[in-house]
C-alpha positions in Angstrom: 51.8 150.8 125.6 49.0 148.0 125.5 45.7 149.8 125.9 42.1 148.9 124.5 40.6 152.0 123.9 36.8 152.8 123.8 36.2 154.1 120.2 33.3 156.3 121.8 31.1 154.5 118.8 29.6 150.9 118.2 31.6 147.8 117.9 30.0 146.1 114.9 29.4 142.3 114.9 32.1 142.0 111.9 34.9 144.0 113.9 34.3 141.9 116.9 34.3 138.7 114.9 37.9 139.8 113.4 39.6 141.4 116.5 37.6 139.5 119.3 37.2 142.8 120.9 33.7 143.7 122.5 31.3 146.0 124.1 32.2 144.5 127.7 36.0 144.6 127.0 35.9 148.5 126.3 33.2 149.3 129.3 35.8 150.9 131.7 38.2 151.7 128.8 39.8 155.0 128.2 39.3 157.0 124.8 42.5 158.2 122.9 41.8 161.4 124.1 42.7 160.2 127.7 45.7 158.4 126.8 46.9 160.9 124.1 49.6 163.0 126.5 51.0 159.4 127.5 51.2 158.4 123.9 52.5 161.7 122.6 55.5 161.4 124.9 56.1 158.1 124.1 56.3 158.6 120.5 57.9 162.3 120.6 61.0 162.3 118.3 61.5 158.6 118.0 61.4 156.2 115.3 58.3 154.3 115.0 58.8 151.0 113.0 55.4 149.7 112.0 53.6 147.0 109.7 52.1 148.9 107.1 52.8 152.3 109.0 50.6 154.4 106.7 47.6 152.7 107.8 48.4 152.8 111.4 49.7 156.6 111.4 46.1 157.3 109.4 44.1 155.6 112.1 46.1 157.6 114.6 45.4 160.7 113.0 41.7 159.9 112.3 41.0 158.8 115.7 42.6 162.1 117.4 40.5 164.0 114.6 37.4 162.2 115.7 38.2 163.0 119.6 38.2 166.8 118.9 41.7 167.3 118.1 42.6 170.0 115.7 44.5 169.2 112.7 47.4 170.8 113.3 47.7 169.5 116.9 47.1 166.0 115.6 49.3 166.6 112.5 51.8 168.2 115.1 52.2 165.0 117.5 52.5 162.5 114.3 54.8 164.6 112.6 57.3 164.5 115.4 57.7 160.6 115.0 59.8 159.5 112.4 57.5 156.5 110.6 59.2 153.6 108.8 57.5 150.4 107.2 58.5 147.3 107.5 55.9 145.8 105.5 57.6 146.7 101.9 61.0 145.7 102.6 59.4 142.4 104.0 57.7 141.9 100.7 60.7 142.3 99.0 62.7 139.7 100.8 59.9 137.6 100.3 59.9 137.9 96.3 56.5 138.7 96.4 56.3 140.6 92.9 52.8 141.9 91.5 53.8 141.7 87.6 50.0 143.4 86.9 50.7 145.8 89.8 54.3 146.2 89.1 55.1 146.3 92.5 55.3 144.2 95.6 52.8 142.3 97.3 51.8 143.4 100.5 51.4 140.5 102.7 50.0 140.0 106.3 51.8 140.0 109.3 49.7 137.6 111.0 49.1 136.9 114.4 46.4 138.2 117.1 45.0 141.8 117.3 46.9 142.6 120.3 49.4 145.4 120.4 52.3 142.9 122.3 51.8 140.1 119.9 51.9 142.2 117.0 55.1 144.0 118.3 56.8 140.4 118.8 55.8 139.4 115.2 57.3 142.6 114.0 60.5 142.2 116.0 60.9 138.2 114.3 60.0 140.1 111.0 62.8 142.7 111.2 65.2 139.9 112.5 64.5 137.9 109.4 65.1 140.7 107.4 68.2 141.4 108.9 69.6 138.2 108.3 68.3 137.8 105.0 
């Protein structure tokens, strides 16, 4: 699923500078509530491997609540997904230990702010981890 969504709030200049999405890009885009049934059916009962999974899950939960979903319905959709984070293992494989934080440094995946591009980069990262 690669869908631009209307956040139903202004897109700041700083956000547009970061991801390149403008008001014109989302002029006729659906909101998350419009795509929720499709998204829920795609994710239902599946493993979702993400790069910084807690962030992605949190964004989805926040948007569902902001669009009027109840906490229990948002949770029921997201709790049926097995969330796995690839960022931690990638940092471990890269040896990015933070002495002062006693943990591994998180690192950016890179690439454009595009779902398909991010999926490709994540798949490449997973292949590197599998062969490390």
